C-alpha positions in Angstrom: 25.6 -0.7 -20.0 24.0 2.0 -17.9 25.8 5.3 -18.0 27.4 6.6 -14.8 24.8 9.4 -14.4 22.0 6.8 -14.7 23.5 4.6 -12.0 24.2 7.5 -9.7 20.6 8.7 -10.1 19.3 5.2 -9.5 21.4 4.8 -6.3 20.2 8.2 -5.0 16.5 7.5 -5.7 16.9 4.1 -4.1 18.5 5.5 -1.0 15.7 8.1 -0.6 12.9 5.6 -1.0 14.4 2.9 1.2 15.1 5.5 4.0 18.9 5.3 3.8 19.2 9.0 3.0 17.4 10.0 6.2 19.3 7.8 8.7 22.1 8.9 11.1 22.3 12.6 10.5 19.5 14.0 12.6 21.7 14.5 15.7 24.1 16.6 13.7 21.3 18.8 12.4 22.7 18.8 8.9 20.2 16.6 7.0 17.1 18.5 5.7 15.7 15.1 4.6 15.3 14.0 8.2 12.2 16.3 8.2 10.5 14.4 5.3 9.2 10.9 5.9 9.7 8.1 3.4 6.0 8.0 2.8 5.8 11.7 2.0 8.7 11.4 -0.5 6.9 8.5 -2.2 3.6 10.4 -2.4 5.0 13.6 -3.9 7.2 11.9 -6.4 4.5 9.4 -7.4 1.8 12.1 -7.6 3.6 14.1 -10.3 5.2 12.5 -13.4 6.2 16.0 -14.4 8.1 16.5 -11.2 9.8 13.2 -11.6 10.9 14.1 -15.1 12.3 17.5 -14.0 14.2 15.9 -11.1 15.7 13.3 -13.5 16.8 16.0 -15.9 18.2 18.0 -13.0 20.2 15.1 -11.7 21.6 14.3 -15.1 22.6 17.9 -15.9 24.3 18.3 -12.5 26.2 15.1 -13.0 27.3 16.2 -16.5 28.4 19.6 -15.2 30.3 18.1 -12.3 32.2 15.6 -14.6 33.0 18.2 -17.2 34.5 20.4 -14.4 36.7 17.6 -13.1 34.4 17.0 -10.1 32.3 13.8 -9.7 29.5 13.2 -7.3 31.7 10.7 -5.5 34.1 13.6 -4.6 31.4 15.2 -2.5 30.8 14.3 1.1 27.6 12.4 1.8 26.2 15.5 3.7 27.1 17.9 0.9 25.6 15.6 -1.8 22.4 15.2 0.3 21.9 18.9 0.9 22.5 19.7 -2.7 19.9 17.1 -3.8 17.4 18.5 -1.3 17.8 22.0 -2.5 17.4 20.9 -6.1 14.3 18.8 -5.4 12.5 21.7 -3.5 13.2 24.1 -6.4 11.9 21.9 -9.1 8.9 21.0 -7.0 7.7 24.6 -7.3 8.2 24.6 -11.0 6.4 21.3 -11.5 3.5 22.4 -9.4 3.0 25.4 -11.7 3.2 23.2 -14.8 0.7 20.7 -13.4 -1.7 23.5 -12.4 -1.5 24.9 -15.9 -2.3 21.5 -17.5 -5.4 21.0 -15.2 -6.7 24.5 -16.0 -7.0 23.6 -19.7 -9.9 21.1 -19.1 -13.0 22.1 -21.0 -15.4 19.6 -19.3 -18.0 20.9 -17.0 -19.5 19.1 -14.0 -23.3 18.9 -13.4 -22.9 19.1 -9.6 -25.0 17.2 -7.1 -25.4 20.5 -5.2 -27.2 22.0 -8.2 -29.5 19.0 -8.6 -27.2 17.1 -11.0 -25.7 13.6 -11.0 -22.1 14.6 -10.4 -21.1 13.6 -14.0 -18.8 15.7 -16.2 -19.7 16.7 -19.8 -17.6 18.0 -22.7 -17.3 17.8 -26.4 -15.0 16.0 -28.9 -14.5 16.7 -32.6 -15.1 20.1 -34.1 -12.7 19.8 -37.0 -14.2 18.4 -40.2 -16.9 15.8 -40.0 -17.0 12.7 -37.7 -19.0 9.5 -37.6 -21.0 8.3 -34.6 -18.7 5.3 -34.0 -15.6 7.4 -34.5 -16.7 10.0 -32.0 -17.6 7.2 -29.5 -14.1 5.8 -29.9 -12.6 9.2 -29.2 -14.7 9.5 -26.1 -13.7 6.1 -24.8 -10.0 6.9 -25.4 -10.3 9.7 -22.8 -12.3 7.7 -20.2 -15.7 9.0 -21.3 -18.6 7.9 -23.5 -21.2 9.6 -25.6 -23.7 11.4 -23.5 -27.0 9.9 -22.4 -30.0 12.0 -21.4 -32.2 10.8 -18.6 -34.3 13.9 -17.8 -35.4 17.3 -18.9 -33.0 18.8 -16.3 -30.1 16.9 -17.8 -31.1 17.9 -21.3 -31.2 21.5 -20.2 -27.6 21.2 -18.8 -26.3 19.4 -21.9 -27.7 22.1 -24.2 -25.1 24.6 -23.0 -22.5 22.8 -25.1 -24.5 23.5 -28.3 -23.2 27.0 -28.2 -19.9 25.8 -29.5 -19.7 27.2 -33.1 -17.4 24.4 -34.4 -20.0 21.8 -33.2 -22.5 22.8 -35.8 -22.8 22.2 -39.6 -25.8 24.3 -40.6 -28.7 22.7 -38.7 -26.8 19.5 -37.8 -25.5 19.5 -34.2 -23.4 17.0 -32.2 -23.9 13.3 -31.7 -25.5 12.0 -28.5 -25.2 8.4 -27.1 -28.5 7.2 -28.5 -28.7 4.4 -31.1 -31.2 2.0 -32.5 -30.5 -1.6 -31.7 -31.8 -3.6 -34.7 -31.4 -6.9 -32.7 -33.6 -5.7 -29.8 -37.0 -7.5 -29.3 -38.8 -4.1 -29.4 -37.0 -3.0 -32.6 -39.2 -1.4 -35.3 -38.8 1.5 -37.6 -38.6 4.3 -36.9 -39.1 4.5 -33.1 -38.5 1.0 -31.7 -35.3 -0.4 -30.1 -33.7 2.9 -29.1 -31.0 2.6 -26.5 -28.4 4.6 -24.6 -24.7 3.5 -24.8 -24.7 3.5 -21.0 -27.4 0.9 -20.8 -29.7 3.3 -19.0 -33.4 3.2 -20.0 -34.3 5.2 -23.0 -37.3 6.9 -21.4 -36.9 10.7 -21.6 -36.9 12.0 -25.2 -36.8 15.4 -26.9 -37.5 14.5 -30.6 -38.1 17.1 -33.2 -41.7 17.1 -34.4 -42.1 14.2 -36.8 -38.9 12.5 -35.6 -37.6 9.8 -35.5 -38.5 9.3 -39.2 -35.9 7.0 -40.8 -36.8 9.0 -43.9 -33.7 8.1 -45.9 -34.6 5.5 -48.5 -31.1 4.2 -48.9 -29.7 3.9 -45.4 -31.2 3.3 -42.0 -31.1 6.3 -39.7 -30.0 4.6 -36.4 -28.1 7.3 -34.6 -29.1 10.3 -32.4 -27.9 13.8 -32.8 -28.9 17.4 -31.9 -30.8 19.2 -34.6 -31.9 22.8 -35.2 -29.7 25.6 -33.9 -28.0 26.4 -30.6 -31.0 28.4 -29.5 -33.7 25.9 -30.7 -32.7 22.3 -30.1 -34.3 19.0 -30.6 -33.3 15.4 -31.4 -33.1 13.8 -34.9 -32.2 10.3 -36.2 -29.6 10.1 -38.9 -27.5 7.5 -40.6 -23.8 7.5 -39.9 -22.8 7.2 -43.6 -26.0 8.3 -45.2 -26.2 8.1 -49.0 -28.9 10.8 -48.9 -26.4 13.5 -48.1 -22.8 14.0 -47.1 -22.0 13.2 -43.5 -22.9 16.4 -41.7 -22.0 16.0 -38.0 -18.8 17.6 -36.7 -18.7 16.8 -33.0 -20.2 14.8 -30.1 -21.2 15.5 -26.6 -19.3 13.2 -24.1 -20.1 12.2 -20.6 -17.6 11.2 -17.8 -19.5 9.0 -15.4 -17.0 6.2 -14.5 -16.2 5.5 -10.8 -13.8 2.6 -11.1 -12.9 2.6 -7.4 -16.5 2.8 -6.2 -15.9 5.8 -3.9 -19.0 7.6 -5.1 -17.1 10.3 -7.0 -16.6 10.4 -10.8 -13.0 9.5 -11.6 -12.6 12.4 -14.1 -12.9 15.0 -11.4 -10.5 13.2 -9.1 -8.0 13.0 -11.9 -8.3 16.8 -12.5 -7.9 17.6 -8.8 -4.9 15.3 -8.5 -6.6 12.9 -6.1 -6.2 10.1 -8.6 -3.1 9.7 -10.9 -3.6 9.0 -14.6 0.0 8.8 -15.8 -0.8 7.6 -19.3 -3.7 10.1 -19.8 -6.2 7.6 -20.9 -8.9 8.8 -18.5 -8.7 5.8 -16.2 -7.0 6.2 -12.8 -3.8 4.2 -12.6 -5.1 2.4 -9.5 -7.8 0.9 -11.6 -5.5 -0.3 -14.4 -5.1 -4.1 -14.8 -1.4 -4.4 -14.1 -1.1 -4.5 -10.2 2.6 -3.7 -10.3 3.5 -1.7 -13.4 6.9 -0.5 -12.1 8.2 -4.0 -11.7 10.3 -4.0 -14.8 12.2 -7.2 -14.2 9.1 -9.1 -12.8 10.7 -10.1 -9.5 7.7 -8.8 -7.4 9.4 -5.7 -6.1 10.0 -2.2 -7.5 13.5 -1.1 -6.5 16.7 0.5 -7.8 17.2 -2.3 -10.3 13.9 -1.4 -12.0 14.8 2.3 -11.8 18.1 1.7 -13.5 16.3 -0.1 -16.3 14.0 2.8 -16.9 16.9 5.3 -16.8 18.9 3.2 -19.2 16.0 3.0 -21.6 15.2 6.8 -21.4 14.0 8.3 -24.6 13.7 4.9 -26.4 10.7 2.6 -26.9 12.0 0.3 -24.1 13.0 -2.4 -26.6 15.7 -3.8 -24.4 13.4 -3.7 -21.3 9.8 -3.6 -22.7 8.2 -3.0 -19.4 10.3 0.2 -18.9 7.6 1.9 -21.1 5.3 1.6 -18.1 2.3 3.4 -19.7 2.9 1.8 -23.1 2.8 5.1 -25.0 5.8 4.2 -27.1 8.5 6.2 -25.3 10.2 5.8 -21.9 10.0 9.3 -20.2 8.7 11.2 -17.2 5.3 9.5 -16.8 6.9 6.1 -16.7 9.4 7.3 -14.1 6.6 8.8 -12.0 4.5 5.5 -12.2 7.6 3.5 -11.1 8.5 5.7 -8.2 4.8 5.9 -7.1 4.8 2.1 -6.7 8.1 1.7 -5.0 8.5 -1.4 -2.8 6.9 -4.8 -2.6 4.2 -5.5 -5.2 0.7 -6.0 -3.9 
């Protein structure tokens, strides 16, 4: 059974989002929430899972303190309760904003802007600790909404080379993986130079091979994957096997490229996630609006996200959501702030 604090929090959130908390008090001039529309409340709560988590904790702490002092929320007048919640919400909003800004500032990807002659894509690096295979690094890139970088021009190659200055990306003369590979099933496949492809499917036209490469010069294992070779100040391309028996796997990192535009608005999703334009509650690099589930906050599958679904999330807080599996909205193994934020952001009838 849901705890009293959970039920009270669910009722309050439900009242806010359905508009009940902003009705009837405007004439008396004693309801700050009358200045905030239902749409704005939904936007700000849905836009920050961190804010939602802090509000939840704040409600629970207040409820606990009130009960331990002999005073329950029910003992407050509706106006007092509403004013108290408004003050709390505004306070934690400032704190949440600071936290979210700090998280976004940690991004290490760099955009090749259209204004500078680029394609608007973002580029970064994965790995850097130990060695990593081409397929493993591609998996890491895809897990964050990116892919291994493709190179279409000398200008793009010049931009990508800046990432070669990362010391942890180099192992002697072996630099990071790129998104080039040799497709042995292709009609134009031949060793060593036939059948090369980019993971993006873009034409493999521009090249920057080291003199004499590609060579496929390992007698024991095909060299079907592309990486940087040389030194940060003198770069070229080289083919290499992912698990070569000629030498120990030498590559430590990979250059990744964010190019997805799942909502077809002409802007790369990664930048919109960073700026807060698009929400990515489960941090998988894919905006929530582009995820498959059209109504992730509908915990009980009745085609509406309401206080019943909210109570299920609060009751499952801190668990894996075993009693209510959909309470773990982002499926990361624990019911917490991001799940609450996703639910509140989708409040109302399902699309």
